[in-house]
C-alpha positions in Angstrom: 0.0 0.0 0.0 1.3 3.5 -0.8 0.2 7.0 -1.7 -0.8 6.8 -5.4 0.5 9.1 -8.1 -1.8 11.9 -9.1 -3.5 11.4 -12.4 -6.5 13.8 -12.7 -7.9 17.1 -11.6 -11.4 18.5 -11.6 -10.7 22.2 -12.2 -14.1 23.7 -11.5 -16.0 25.9 -12.2 -17.5 26.9 -8.9 -21.3 26.2 -8.5 -21.3 24.0 -11.5 -21.9 20.6 -9.8 -18.3 19.9 -8.9 -19.3 18.7 -5.4 -21.7 16.2 -6.9 -18.9 15.0 -9.2 -16.6 14.7 -6.2 -19.0 12.3 -4.5 -19.4 10.3 -7.6 -15.7 10.0 -8.0 -15.2 9.1 -4.3 -17.7 6.3 -4.7 -15.6 4.6 -7.4 -13.5 1.7 -6.0 -10.5 2.6 -8.3 -10.4 6.3 -7.4 -8.5 7.8 -4.5 -9.3 11.4 -3.4 -8.0 13.4 -0.4 -9.6 12.1 2.8 -10.6 15.7 3.6 -11.9 18.0 0.8 -10.0 21.3 1.3 -10.8 23.7 -1.6 -7.9 26.0 -0.7 -5.3 23.3 -0.4 -5.0 22.8 -4.2 -1.5 22.5 -5.8 0.0 26.0 -6.1 -2.3 27.6 -3.6 -1.0 29.7 -0.7 -1.9 26.9 1.7 0.0 24.4 -0.5 3.1 26.7 -0.6 3.0 27.2 3.2 2.6 23.5 4.1 4.5 21.8 1.3 4.1 18.8 -1.0 4.4 16.2 1.8 1.5 17.8 3.6 -0.5 17.8 0.4 0.2 14.1 -0.3 -0.5 13.1 3.3 -4.1 14.1 2.7 -4.5 11.1 0.4 -5.2 7.7 2.0 -3.0 4.7 1.2 -4.1 2.8 -1.8 -3.4 -0.1 -4.0 -0.9 0.4 -6.9 -3.6 0.2 -9.6 -5.7 3.0 -8.1 -6.1 6.4 -9.7 -5.6 9.5 -7.6 -7.1 12.9 -8.3 -8.4 16.0 -6.8 -11.4 18.3 -7.0 -10.9 22.0 -6.3 -12.7 24.9 -8.1 -9.9 27.4 -7.7 -7.8 25.5 -10.3 -9.7 27.4 -12.9 -9.5 30.8 -11.1 -5.8 30.7 -10.2 -3.8 31.7 -13.3 -0.7 30.0 -11.8 -2.3 26.6 -11.3 -1.5 25.1 -14.7 2.3 25.7 -14.1 2.0 24.4 -10.6 0.4 21.2 -11.7 3.0 20.7 -14.4 5.7 20.7 -11.8 4.3 17.5 -10.3 2.2 15.8 -13.0 3.5 15.4 -16.6 0.3 14.4 -18.4 -2.8 15.0 -16.1 -6.3 14.2 -17.1 -8.4 17.3 -16.6 -12.2 17.8 -16.2 -14.1 21.1 -16.2 -17.8 21.6 -15.6 -19.3 24.8 -17.0 -22.6 26.6 -16.5 -24.5 29.5 -17.9 -22.4 32.3 -16.3 -25.4 34.3 -15.3 -27.0 31.3 -13.5 -23.6 30.6 -12.0 -23.3 34.2 -10.8 -26.7 34.1 -9.1 -25.9 30.8 -7.4 -22.5 32.0 -6.3 -24.0 35.2 -4.9 -26.2 33.2 -2.6 -23.4 30.9 -1.7 -21.3 33.9 -0.7 -24.2 35.2 1.4 -24.5 31.8 3.1 -20.7 31.9 3.9 -20.9 35.5 5.2 -18.5 36.7 2.4 -20.9 39.4 1.2 -23.2 41.8 3.0 -26.8 40.7 3.2 -28.5 42.7 0.4 -30.5 42.1 -2.8 -28.4 40.9 -5.7 -29.5 44.1 -7.5 -27.2 46.0 -5.2 -24.0 44.6 -6.9 -25.3 44.7 -10.5 -24.8 48.4 -11.3 -21.0 48.1 -11.2 -21.2 45.3 -13.8 -24.0 46.6 -15.9 -22.2 49.9 -16.4 -19.3 48.2 -18.1 -18.6 47.2 -21.7 -19.0 43.6 -22.8 -16.3 41.4 -21.3 -16.3 43.2 -17.9 -12.9 44.9 -18.3 -13.1 46.6 -14.9 -12.3 44.8 -11.7 -14.4 45.3 -8.5 -12.3 46.1 -5.4 -14.2 43.5 -3.3 -12.7 40.1 -4.2 -15.9 38.1 -3.6 -18.0 40.6 -5.7 -15.4 40.6 -8.5 -15.4 36.8 -8.6 -19.1 36.7 -9.3 -18.3 37.5 -12.9 -14.6 36.5 -13.1 -15.3 32.9 -12.4 -17.4 32.9 -15.6 -14.5 33.7 -17.8 -14.2 30.1 -18.8 -12.3 30.3 -22.1 -9.7 32.6 -20.6 -9.2 30.1 -17.8 -9.2 26.9 -19.8 -6.9 28.0 -22.6 -3.7 27.8 -20.5 -4.4 24.2 -19.6 -5.0 23.3 -23.2 -1.9 25.1 -24.3 0.3 23.4 -21.7 -1.2 19.9 -21.6 -2.8 19.5 -25.0 -6.5 19.4 -26.1 -6.7 15.6 -25.5 -6.1 16.2 -21.7 -9.3 18.1 -21.2 -12.9 16.9 -20.9 -15.6 19.6 -20.6 -19.1 18.9 -19.3 -22.0 21.4 -19.1 -24.2 21.7 -16.0 -27.1 21.2 -18.4 -25.8 17.7 -19.1 -25.5 16.9 -15.4 -29.1 17.9 -15.0 -30.4 16.0 -18.1 -28.4 12.8 -18.0 -26.1 12.5 -14.9 -25.3 8.8 -15.6 -23.9 9.6 -19.0 -21.8 12.4 -17.5 -20.3 10.0 -14.9 -19.5 7.4 -17.5 -17.7 10.1 -19.6 -15.7 11.3 -16.6 -14.8 7.8 -15.4 -13.6 6.9 -18.9 -11.6 10.1 -19.2 -9.7 9.6 -15.9 -9.0 5.9 -16.7 -11.3 3.8 -14.5 -14.1 1.4 -15.1 -16.8 3.5 -16.8 -19.6 1.0 -16.0 -19.5 1.5 -12.2 -22.7 3.1 -10.9 -21.9 5.4 -7.9 -24.2 5.5 -4.9 -24.1 9.3 -5.3 -25.4 9.3 -8.8 -28.9 10.5 -7.7 -27.5 12.9 -5.2 -28.6 16.4 -6.3 -25.9 19.0 -6.9 -25.7 21.6 -4.1 -28.6 24.1 -4.3 -29.3 27.6 -3.0 -32.9 28.1 -2.2 -32.4 31.8 -1.6 -34.4 31.5 1.5 -33.4 34.5 3.5 -34.4 33.1 6.9 -32.2 30.0 6.5 -29.3 32.2 5.1 -29.7 34.5 8.1 -29.4 31.5 10.5 -26.2 30.4 8.7 -24.7 33.9 8.9 -25.3 34.2 12.6 -23.6 30.9 13.7 -20.7 28.7 12.6 -19.9 25.0 12.9 -20.0 22.0 10.7 -23.0 20.5 12.5 -25.1 23.6 11.8 -23.8 23.7 8.2 -25.1 20.2 7.6 -28.5 21.1 9.1 -28.9 24.2 7.1 -27.7 22.5 3.9 -30.4 19.9 4.4 -32.9 22.7 5.0 -31.9 24.2 1.7 -32.2 20.9 -0.1 -35.7 20.2 1.4 -37.0 23.7 0.5 -35.6 23.3 -3.0 -37.8 20.3 -3.5 -41.0 21.9 -2.3 -40.7 25.5 -3.4 -39.6 27.4 -6.5 -37.4 30.3 -5.6 -38.5 33.6 -7.1 -36.3 35.0 -9.9 -33.6 37.3 -8.6 -33.0 39.1 -11.9 -35.4 40.8 -14.3 -35.5 39.8 -17.9 -33.7 43.0 -18.8 -30.9 42.4 -16.2 -30.4 38.8 -17.4 -30.2 40.0 -21.0 -27.7 42.7 -20.2 -25.5 40.4 -18.2 -25.6 37.8 -21.0 -24.5 40.4 -23.5 -21.6 41.4 -21.3 -20.5 37.8 -20.9 -20.7 37.3 -24.7 -17.0 37.8 -25.4 -16.1 35.2 -22.8 -18.6 32.8 -24.2 -17.2 33.2 -27.7 -13.7 32.6 -26.3 -15.0 29.5 -24.5 -16.6 28.2 -27.8 -13.2 28.6 -29.5 -11.5 26.5 -26.9 -14.2 23.8 -27.1 -14.0 23.7 -30.8 -10.3 22.8 -30.5 -11.0 19.7 -28.3 -11.5 16.2 -29.6 -15.2 15.7 -30.3 -15.5 13.1 -27.5 -14.1 15.6 -25.0 -16.5 18.4 -25.6 -20.3 18.9 -25.0 -22.8 17.9 -27.6 -23.4 21.6 -28.3 -20.6 24.1 -28.2 -22.8 27.0 -29.4 -23.0 28.4 -25.9 -24.2 31.9 -26.8 -27.3 30.2 -28.3 -27.7 27.5 -25.7 -27.5 30.0 -22.7 -29.4 32.9 -24.2 
């Protein structure tokens, strides 16, 4: 028994069903993931640089020689230095990215940040003027990191291209959040096949719903007032239950959604160009994202 060599990385993006995929990968008998999921402990992160490679590898349980080791951390996409950091340790990694309509991702991330007390409790409309006053592409940066990341984490093409340039188009598999919603079993088979394990295994977590934000202000307020893993589990169950029985009201007007989509368009077009360069089996069935996500 030994710590296995790293083979694959799920890069993100945040709020695109990466936690769901983490559980599906963890369920596979040939896959080894860190015993504790620490988003900020990814290769090249400040936490990694502070604690070192041995600390990072010690997070993986011992495994048989034929097992495949990997990691899931959404900041691999956001951190521009991550591709070079991975290349220092893994010569030919298998990479997986999950993408979502960037406006839907923005709304989901906004409520996730509220739940984590990273943003002041206010309507989402309070942060929109800064973004809606910009030209397409969002060339200006917001001084608040968490606010700025609402749009920056949706610059998929810009974030994926360095991985393709460094490791080659055959290294990357891209899945859309829409595909996870419509046919999760097919998504899991594609991911298993890409990382090199038995694609016919059916994980226990297949029917597990991706994390949801019900936008219930009462539950969010409870989360913001207290801390602790036990309460986090309780409130997460509350969100999941509410999501099954209630339909959250739209947080954006039609005009606001259209305006945001138009400003994301340059990034969607760049993403389409990256997808077009991937092998057909490694890209979504539709790569016309501007049409799909309008």
